[in-house]
C-alpha positions as YAML, in Angstrom:
chain: A
units: angstrom
residues:
- id: 1
  name: UNK
  ca: [-17.81, -5.42, 19.20]
- id: 2
  name: UNK
  ca: [-21.45, -6.06, 19.20]
- id: 3
  name: UNK
  ca: [-23.97, -6.06, 16.65]
- id: 4
  name: UNK
  ca: [-25.96, -2.54, 17.79]
- id: 5
  name: UNK
  ca: [-27.13, -1.15, 14.31]
- id: 6
  name: UNK
  ca: [-26.14, 2.52, 13.38]
- id: 7
  name: UNK
  ca: [-28.52, 5.01, 12.25]
- id: 8
  name: UNK
  ca: [-28.27, 6.12, 8.70]
- id: 9
  name: UNK
  ca: [-28.63, 9.43, 7.59]
- id: 10
  name: UNK
  ca: [-31.29, 11.20, 5.42]
- id: 11
  name: UNK
  ca: [-30.38, 11.17, 1.62]
- id: 12
  name: UNK
  ca: [-29.95, 14.77, 2.23]
- id: 13
  name: UNK
  ca: [-26.80, 14.19, 3.99]
- id: 14
  name: UNK
  ca: [-25.06, 13.59, 0.45]
- id: 15
  name: UNK
  ca: [-23.70, 16.89, 0.39]
- id: 16
  name: UNK
  ca: [-22.50, 16.63, 4.17]
- id: 17
  name: UNK
  ca: [-20.68, 13.62, 3.59]
- id: 18
  name: UNK
  ca: [-18.77, 14.75, 0.46]
- id: 19
  name: UNK
  ca: [-18.19, 18.20, 2.12]
- id: 20
  name: UNK
  ca: [-15.45, 20.24, 0.41]
- id: 21
  name: UNK
  ca: [-11.87, 19.62, -0.57]
- id: 22
  name: UNK
  ca: [-8.99, 22.03, 0.01]
- id: 23
  name: UNK
  ca: [-5.50, 22.08, -1.88]
- id: 24
  name: UNK
  ca: [-2.85, 24.62, -1.10]
- id: 25
  name: UNK
  ca: [-2.82, 27.48, -3.76]
- id: 26
  name: UNK
  ca: [0.71, 26.84, -4.14]
- id: 27
  name: UNK
  ca: [-0.16, 23.38, -5.32]
- id: 28
  name: UNK
  ca: [-2.69, 24.29, -7.26]
- id: 29
  name: UNK
  ca: [-0.20, 26.71, -9.06]
- id: 30
  name: UNK
  ca: [2.39, 23.97, -9.58]
- id: 31
  name: UNK
  ca: [-0.36, 21.88, -11.00]
- id: 32
  name: UNK
  ca: [-1.12, 24.24, -13.66]
- id: 33
  name: UNK
  ca: [2.53, 24.59, -14.97]
- id: 34
  name: UNK
  ca: [2.71, 22.06, -17.61]
- id: 35
  name: UNK
  ca: [6.61, 22.52, -17.71]
- id: 36
  name: UNK
  ca: [6.87, 20.75, -14.47]
- id: 37
  name: UNK
  ca: [4.72, 17.58, -15.66]
- id: 38
  name: UNK
  ca: [7.03, 14.82, -16.09]
- id: 39
  name: UNK
  ca: [6.54, 12.12, -18.89]
- id: 40
  name: UNK
  ca: [5.47, 8.84, -17.12]
- id: 41
  name: UNK
  ca: [8.54, 6.42, -18.09]
- id: 42
  name: UNK
  ca: [6.17, 3.42, -18.18]
- id: 43
  name: UNK
  ca: [3.32, 4.99, -20.06]
- id: 44
  name: UNK
  ca: [1.92, 3.50, -23.44]
- id: 45
  name: UNK
  ca: [1.90, 6.41, -26.14]
- id: 46
  name: UNK
  ca: [-0.44, 4.90, -28.48]
- id: 47
  name: UNK
  ca: [-4.05, 6.02, -28.07]
- id: 48
  name: UNK
  ca: [-6.28, 4.07, -25.37]
- id: 49
  name: UNK
  ca: [-8.94, 3.82, -27.91]
- id: 50
  name: UNK
  ca: [-6.59, 1.35, -29.70]
- id: 51
  name: UNK
  ca: [-7.05, -1.25, -26.69]
- id: 52
  name: UNK
  ca: [-10.06, -0.11, -24.69]
- id: 53
  name: UNK
  ca: [-13.74, 1.10, -25.47]
- id: 54
  name: UNK
  ca: [-14.50, 4.24, -23.52]
- id: 55
  name: UNK
  ca: [-17.67, 3.93, -21.85]
- id: 56
  name: UNK
  ca: [-20.19, 6.22, -19.75]
- id: 57
  name: UNK
  ca: [-18.66, 8.75, -16.99]
- id: 58
  name: UNK
  ca: [-18.58, 6.99, -13.64]
- id: 59
  name: UNK
  ca: [-16.90, 9.95, -11.51]
- id: 60
  name: UNK
  ca: [-14.98, 13.10, -11.08]
- id: 61
  name: UNK
  ca: [-12.15, 14.38, -9.09]
- id: 62
  name: UNK
  ca: [-10.60, 17.56, -8.41]
- id: 63
  name: UNK
  ca: [-8.21, 17.19, -11.72]
- id: 64
  name: UNK
  ca: [-9.86, 14.10, -13.31]
- id: 65
  name: UNK
  ca: [-12.87, 12.56, -15.02]
- id: 66
  name: UNK
  ca: [-13.51, 8.81, -14.58]
- id: 67
  name: UNK
  ca: [-15.18, 6.31, -17.32]
- id: 68
  name: UNK
  ca: [-15.95, 3.15, -17.46]
- id: 69
  name: UNK
  ca: [-14.06, 1.26, -20.21]
- id: 70
  name: UNK
  ca: [-13.86, -2.26, -21.67]
- id: 71
  name: UNK
  ca: [-10.85, -4.01, -22.79]
- id: 72
  name: UNK
  ca: [-11.23, -5.10, -26.63]
- id: 73
  name: UNK
  ca: [-9.17, -8.51, -26.73]
- id: 74
  name: UNK
  ca: [-10.94, -9.70, -23.38]
- id: 75
  name: UNK
  ca: [-14.03, -7.88, -22.81]
- id: 76
  name: UNK
  ca: [-13.06, -7.25, -19.28]
- id: 77
  name: UNK
  ca: [-14.30, -4.24, -17.50]
- id: 78
  name: UNK
  ca: [-12.25, -1.29, -16.09]
- id: 79
  name: UNK
  ca: [-12.34, 2.14, -15.21]
- id: 80
  name: UNK
  ca: [-10.06, 4.92, -16.85]
- id: 81
  name: UNK
  ca: [-9.22, 7.94, -14.95]
- id: 82
  name: UNK
  ca: [-8.56, 10.87, -17.27]
- id: 83
  name: UNK
  ca: [-6.12, 13.42, -15.94]
- id: 84
  name: UNK
  ca: [-5.33, 16.60, -17.44]
- id: 85
  name: UNK
  ca: [-1.77, 17.25, -17.59]
- id: 86
  name: UNK
  ca: [-2.14, 20.92, -17.69]
- id: 87
  name: UNK
  ca: [-3.99, 20.65, -14.44]
- id: 88
  name: UNK
  ca: [-2.08, 18.25, -12.60]
- id: 89
  name: UNK
  ca: [1.07, 16.06, -12.48]
- id: 90
  name: UNK
  ca: [0.20, 12.32, -11.68]
- id: 91
  name: UNK
  ca: [3.83, 10.87, -11.74]
- id: 92
  name: UNK
  ca: [3.48, 10.47, -7.99]
- id: 93
  name: UNK
  ca: [0.18, 9.03, -7.86]
- id: 94
  name: UNK
  ca: [1.33, 6.54, -10.75]
- id: 95
  name: UNK
  ca: [4.32, 5.75, -8.88]
- id: 96
  name: UNK
  ca: [2.66, 4.93, -5.54]
- id: 97
  name: UNK
  ca: [0.21, 2.67, -7.40]
- id: 98
  name: UNK
  ca: [2.62, 0.98, -9.50]
- id: 99
  name: UNK
  ca: [4.61, 0.26, -6.19]
- id: 100
  name: UNK
  ca: [1.95, -0.41, -3.39]
- id: 101
  name: UNK
  ca: [-1.16, -1.33, -5.28]
- id: 102
  name: UNK
  ca: [-0.82, -4.76, -5.11]
- id: 103
  name: UNK
  ca: [-2.17, -4.63, -1.49]
- id: 104
  name: UNK
  ca: [-5.70, -6.69, -1.65]
- id: 105
  name: UNK
  ca: [-7.51, -3.35, -0.03]
- id: 106
  name: UNK
  ca: [-5.86, -0.68, -2.40]
- id: 107
  name: UNK
  ca: [-7.25, -0.17, -6.21]
- id: 108
  name: UNK
  ca: [-5.21, -1.90, -8.67]
- id: 109
  name: UNK
  ca: [-3.56, -0.07, -11.74]
- id: 110
  name: UNK
  ca: [-3.62, -1.91, -14.54]
- id: 111
  name: UNK
  ca: [-2.38, 0.14, -17.22]
- id: 112
  name: UNK
  ca: [-1.02, 3.73, -18.25]
- id: 113
  name: UNK
  ca: [-1.40, 5.92, -21.24]
- id: 114
  name: UNK
  ca: [0.17, 9.12, -21.74]
- id: 115
  name: UNK
  ca: [-0.58, 11.63, -24.99]
- id: 116
  name: UNK
  ca: [0.32, 15.46, -25.33]
- id: 117
  name: UNK
  ca: [-2.82, 16.46, -23.14]
- id: 118
  name: UNK
  ca: [-3.64, 13.68, -20.83]
- id: 119
  name: UNK
  ca: [-2.55, 10.87, -18.86]
- id: 120
  name: UNK
  ca: [-5.02, 7.77, -18.59]
- id: 121
  name: UNK
  ca: [-4.96, 5.56, -15.63]
- id: 122
  name: UNK
  ca: [-6.77, 2.02, -16.29]
- id: 123
  name: UNK
  ca: [-7.70, 0.83, -12.97]
- id: 124
  name: UNK
  ca: [-9.68, -2.07, -11.40]
- id: 125
  name: UNK
  ca: [-13.38, -1.64, -11.67]
- id: 126
  name: UNK
  ca: [-15.16, -1.29, -8.44]
- id: 127
  name: UNK
  ca: [-18.78, -2.52, -9.30]
- id: 128
  name: UNK
  ca: [-19.89, -2.31, -5.65]
- id: 129
  name: UNK
  ca: [-19.99, 1.60, -5.64]
- id: 130
  name: UNK
  ca: [-18.66, 3.98, -2.89]
- id: 131
  name: UNK
  ca: [-18.72, 3.43, 0.87]
- id: 132
  name: UNK
  ca: [-20.44, 6.98, 0.69]
- id: 133
  name: UNK
  ca: [-23.34, 5.26, -0.97]
- id: 134
  name: UNK
  ca: [-23.71, 2.41, 1.63]
- id: 135
  name: UNK
  ca: [-23.64, 4.51, 4.62]
- id: 136
  name: UNK
  ca: [-26.25, 6.90, 2.89]
- id: 137
  name: UNK
  ca: [-28.61, 3.77, 2.22]
- id: 138
  name: UNK
  ca: [-28.18, 1.12, 4.67]
- id: 139
  name: UNK
  ca: [-30.81, 0.50, 7.02]
- id: 140
  name: UNK
  ca: [-28.47, -1.42, 9.59]
- id: 141
  name: UNK
  ca: [-24.81, -0.57, 9.93]
- id: 142
  name: UNK
  ca: [-23.72, -3.27, 12.74]
- id: 143
  name: UNK
  ca: [-20.71, -2.81, 14.94]
- id: 144
  name: UNK
  ca: [-19.45, -6.07, 13.59]
- id: 145
  name: UNK
  ca: [-19.72, -5.14, 9.92]
- id: 146
  name: UNK
  ca: [-17.83, -1.71, 10.87]
- id: 147
  name: UNK
  ca: [-14.95, -3.62, 12.71]
- id: 148
  name: UNK
  ca: [-14.39, -5.82, 9.57]
- id: 149
  name: UNK
  ca: [-14.41, -2.61, 7.37]
- id: 150
  name: UNK
  ca: [-12.32, -0.83, 9.54]
- id: 151
  name: UNK
  ca: [-9.85, -4.00, 9.83]
- id: 152
  name: UNK
  ca: [-9.15, -4.15, 6.26]
- id: 153
  name: UNK
  ca: [-8.91, -0.32, 5.79]
- id: 154
  name: UNK
  ca: [-6.27, -0.30, 8.93]
- id: 155
  name: UNK
  ca: [-4.42, -3.05, 7.39]
- id: 156
  name: UNK
  ca: [-4.35, -1.06, 3.92]
- id: 157
  name: UNK
  ca: [-3.21, 2.22, 5.50]
- id: 158
  name: UNK
  ca: [-0.48, 0.43, 8.04]
- id: 159
  name: UNK
  ca: [0.80, -0.90, 4.58]
- id: 160
  name: UNK
  ca: [1.07, 2.80, 3.29]
- id: 161
  name: UNK
  ca: [2.57, 4.04, 5.98]
- id: 162
  name: UNK
  ca: [4.89, 1.29, 6.64]
- id: 163
  name: UNK
  ca: [6.44, 2.19, 2.96]
- id: 164
  name: UNK
  ca: [6.24, 6.21, 3.75]
- id: 165
  name: UNK
  ca: [3.24, 6.83, 1.92]
- id: 166
  name: UNK
  ca: [0.25, 9.16, 3.33]
- id: 167
  name: UNK
  ca: [-3.00, 9.06, 1.51]
- id: 168
  name: UNK
  ca: [-3.96, 12.19, 2.99]
- id: 169
  name: UNK
  ca: [-7.81, 12.16, 1.54]
- id: 170
  name: UNK
  ca: [-9.51, 9.19, 3.25]
- id: 171
  name: UNK
  ca: [-13.26, 9.61, 3.24]
- id: 172
  name: UNK
  ca: [-16.31, 7.37, 2.26]
- id: 173
  name: UNK
  ca: [-16.25, 8.72, -1.54]
- id: 174
  name: UNK
  ca: [-12.45, 7.43, -1.66]
- id: 175
  name: UNK
  ca: [-13.56, 3.97, -0.01]
- id: 176
  name: UNK
  ca: [-15.22, 1.67, -2.66]
- id: 177
  name: UNK
  ca: [-16.50, -2.00, -3.02]
- id: 178
  name: UNK
  ca: [-14.86, -4.32, -5.63]
- id: 179
  name: UNK
  ca: [-17.64, -6.65, -5.62]
- id: 180
  name: UNK
  ca: [-21.20, -5.82, -6.01]
- id: 181
  name: UNK
  ca: [-21.91, -7.89, -2.87]
- id: 182
  name: UNK
  ca: [-20.55, -5.03, -0.62]
- id: 183
  name: UNK
  ca: [-18.54, -6.93, 1.67]
- id: 184
  name: UNK
  ca: [-15.68, -5.97, 3.71]
- id: 185
  name: UNK
  ca: [-13.29, -8.06, 1.97]
- id: 186
  name: UNK
  ca: [-14.06, -6.20, -1.38]
- id: 187
  name: UNK
  ca: [-13.13, -2.86, 0.07]
- id: 188
  name: UNK
  ca: [-10.50, -0.68, -1.83]
- id: 189
  name: UNK
  ca: [-8.97, 2.86, -1.17]
- id: 190
  name: UNK
  ca: [-9.12, 4.79, -4.40]
- id: 191
  name: UNK
  ca: [-7.91, 8.19, -5.43]
- id: 192
  name: UNK
  ca: [-4.41, 8.71, -4.80]
- id: 193
  name: UNK
  ca: [-4.11, 12.10, -6.28]
- id: 194
  name: UNK
  ca: [-3.29, 13.90, -2.98]
- id: 195
  name: UNK
  ca: [-1.20, 10.93, -1.86]
- id: 196
  name: UNK
  ca: [2.73, 11.72, -0.88]
- id: 197
  name: UNK
  ca: [5.55, 9.56, -0.42]
- id: 198
  name: UNK
  ca: [8.20, 10.57, 2.05]
- id: 199
  name: UNK
  ca: [11.81, 10.11, 1.03]
- id: 200
  name: UNK
  ca: [12.96, 10.22, 4.72]
- id: 201
  name: UNK
  ca: [11.60, 7.83, 7.59]
- id: 202
  name: UNK
  ca: [10.70, 11.01, 9.75]
- id: 203
  name: UNK
  ca: [9.59, 13.10, 6.60]
- id: 204
  name: UNK
  ca: [7.36, 15.68, 7.45]
- id: 205
  name: UNK
  ca: [4.54, 16.88, 5.21]
- id: 206
  name: UNK
  ca: [3.66, 20.83, 4.75]
- id: 207
  name: UNK
  ca: [1.19, 21.30, 1.93]
- id: 208
  name: UNK
  ca: [-2.49, 21.05, 3.32]
- id: 209
  name: UNK
  ca: [-4.84, 18.86, 1.19]
- id: 210
  name: UNK
  ca: [-7.71, 17.64, 2.84]
- id: 211
  name: UNK
  ca: [-11.64, 17.22, 2.70]
- id: 212
  name: UNK
  ca: [-12.91, 19.20, 5.72]
- id: 213
  name: UNK
  ca: [-15.00, 16.88, 7.70]
- id: 214
  name: UNK
  ca: [-12.21, 14.28, 7.77]
- id: 215
  name: UNK
  ca: [-9.20, 16.30, 8.09]
- id: 216
  name: UNK
  ca: [-6.94, 15.88, 11.20]
- id: 217
  name: UNK
  ca: [-6.36, 18.79, 13.50]
- id: 218
  name: UNK
  ca: [-2.66, 19.04, 12.82]
- id: 219
  name: UNK
  ca: [-2.97, 19.55, 9.03]
- id: 220
  name: UNK
  ca: [-4.96, 22.72, 9.69]
- id: 221
  name: UNK
  ca: [-2.18, 24.09, 11.89]
- id: 222
  name: UNK
  ca: [0.14, 24.27, 8.90]
- id: 223
  name: UNK
  ca: [3.14, 23.66, 10.94]
- id: 224
  name: UNK
  ca: [4.03, 20.09, 9.50]
- id: 225
  name: UNK
  ca: [2.28, 17.13, 9.88]
- id: 226
  name: UNK
  ca: [3.05, 13.22, 9.29]
- id: 227
  name: UNK
  ca: [1.05, 10.26, 8.21]
- id: 228
  name: UNK
  ca: [-0.59, 9.89, 11.28]
- id: 229
  name: UNK
  ca: [-3.10, 12.34, 9.53]
- id: 230
  name: UNK
  ca: [-4.73, 9.31, 7.97]
- id: 231
  name: UNK
  ca: [-5.07, 7.41, 11.33]
- id: 232
  name: UNK
  ca: [-7.52, 10.33, 12.37]
- id: 233
  name: UNK
  ca: [-9.35, 10.07, 8.97]
- id: 234
  name: UNK
  ca: [-9.84, 6.55, 9.68]
- id: 235
  name: UNK
  ca: [-11.34, 7.24, 13.15]
- id: 236
  name: UNK
  ca: [-13.89, 9.78, 11.42]
- id: 237
  name: UNK
  ca: [-14.86, 6.94, 9.12]
- id: 238
  name: UNK
  ca: [-15.52, 4.77, 11.79]
- id: 239
  name: UNK
  ca: [-17.83, 7.40, 13.42]
- id: 240
  name: UNK
  ca: [-19.81, 7.81, 10.06]
- id: 241
  name: UNK
  ca: [-20.11, 4.04, 9.58]
- id: 242
  name: UNK
  ca: [-21.33, 3.41, 13.05]
- id: 243
  name: UNK
  ca: [-23.62, 6.56, 13.29]
- id: 244
  name: UNK
  ca: [-24.48, 7.74, 9.77]
- id: 245
  name: UNK
  ca: [-23.20, 11.08, 10.59]
- id: 246
  name: UNK
  ca: [-20.10, 13.10, 10.63]
- id: 247
  name: UNK
  ca: [-18.64, 14.39, 13.83]
- id: 248
  name: UNK
  ca: [-17.66, 17.80, 13.10]
- id: 249
  name: UNK
  ca: [-20.46, 19.07, 10.41]
- id: 250
  name: UNK
  ca: [-23.92, 19.26, 11.83]
- id: 251
  name: UNK
  ca: [-25.81, 19.97, 8.68]
- id: 252
  name: UNK
  ca: [-25.45, 20.14, 4.71]
- id: 253
  name: UNK
  ca: [-25.14, 24.24, 4.75]
- id: 254
  name: UNK
  ca: [-22.65, 24.22, 7.67]
- id: 255
  name: UNK
  ca: [-20.06, 27.37, 6.88]
- id: 256
  name: UNK
  ca: [-16.51, 25.56, 6.41]
- id: 257
  name: UNK
  ca: [-14.92, 27.51, 8.95]
- id: 258
  name: UNK
  ca: [-17.13, 26.25, 11.40]
- id: 259
  name: UNK
  ca: [-16.26, 22.97, 10.57]
- id: 260
  name: UNK
  ca: [-12.67, 23.54, 10.76]
- id: 261
  name: UNK
  ca: [-13.10, 25.07, 14.07]
- id: 262
  name: UNK
  ca: [-14.85, 22.06, 15.57]
- id: 263
  name: UNK
  ca: [-12.12, 20.10, 13.86]
- id: 264
  name: UNK
  ca: [-9.22, 21.98, 15.60]
- id: 265
  name: UNK
  ca: [-10.97, 21.68, 18.71]
- id: 266
  name: UNK
  ca: [-11.28, 18.19, 18.43]
- id: 267
  name: UNK
  ca: [-13.99, 17.23, 20.47]
- id: 268
  name: UNK
  ca: [-16.80, 14.73, 19.85]
- id: 269
  name: UNK
  ca: [-19.84, 14.23, 21.72]
- id: 270
  name: UNK
  ca: [-21.03, 10.83, 21.94]
- id: 271
  name: UNK
  ca: [-24.13, 10.81, 24.41]
- id: 272
  name: UNK
  ca: [-27.29, 11.39, 22.13]
- id: 273
  name: UNK
  ca: [-28.71, 8.58, 19.59]
- id: 274
  name: UNK
  ca: [-27.40, 6.56, 17.97]
- id: 275
  name: UNK
  ca: [-24.17, 6.37, 20.31]
- id: 276
  name: UNK
  ca: [-26.58, 5.56, 23.27]
- id: 277
  name: UNK
  ca: [-27.20, 2.12, 21.29]
- id: 278
  name: UNK
  ca: [-23.22, 1.82, 20.64]
- id: 279
  name: UNK
  ca: [-20.90, -0.25, 22.98]
- id: 280
  name: UNK
  ca: [-18.28, 1.72, 25.01]
- id: 281
  name: UNK
  ca: [-15.77, -0.62, 23.10]
- id: 282
  name: UNK
  ca: [-16.85, 0.78, 19.76]
- id: 283
  name: UNK
  ca: [-16.97, 4.06, 21.06]
- id: 284
  name: UNK
  ca: [-13.29, 3.92, 22.34]
- id: 285
  name: UNK
  ca: [-11.90, 2.59, 18.79]
- id: 286
  name: UNK
  ca: [-13.71, 5.81, 17.23]
- id: 287
  name: UNK
  ca: [-11.05, 8.54, 18.36]
- id: 288
  name: UNK
  ca: [-8.70, 8.48, 21.24]
- id: 289
  name: UNK
  ca: [-10.58, 9.08, 24.71]
- id: 290
  name: UNK
  ca: [-9.02, 12.35, 25.18]
- id: 291
  name: UNK
  ca: [-10.92, 13.78, 22.23]
- id: 292
  name: UNK
  ca: [-13.95, 12.54, 23.35]
- id: 293
  name: UNK
  ca: [-16.23, 15.43, 24.67]
- id: 294
  name: UNK
  ca: [-18.79, 15.29, 27.33]
...
């Protein structure tokens, strides 16, 4: 890959990139059933405030709030993901992070606390912010930088898939930089709230969980899909890094059904700027050539 710059979008594109997330109603109902929430065997049961000072809110998720926190004994900074047990069963997320969070490009889980109402996950503090913010603010995002980022993310996804884990919600707001330098080596995949670990080598996933602009077409068909849905999302991520745009949403007010229709058709145009300044080798890495429309 060369070093041709990608064009960053305007600030108004923030909502375009975030899009909307969809979770099957059946999953939402299950997550609301407190009787199905399993106790986390490894969780500490004393108050998290005994060990950590909770600071400001730094993010929100579908079923959670994230706050910065400081460990009292070491003064080290972390974040705590506070999950309502009445809204979500985080046991699979905890299990995946405990088993597989030691990969260098997956966010690390350090501690788990549980009380009657919440499960609190103490996680690595990614002080460099979201990839989303970097895409929106960067004046130049070269092919070399995009290649380094994609190599690290693909390595992490390959590791997850080798352990039968599908993330299912890869997007720029779920990729963060552990270091404030924003180097590709500090990239971390975060938010395993939609992640699923198959119990069989060829286990099919049925529940549709996705963010519209980054969802693979097979997820929308509702006929079963596998971990390869993450590979599609990586291609859309690379598209965004190189062009500062999303391939299937034309504007922040694009109707959801129109976005999903374009995703289902799986055709991407790469003839206008900034693609005229991007190498053919980079274009071929974004999505399989059969999906690239004229």
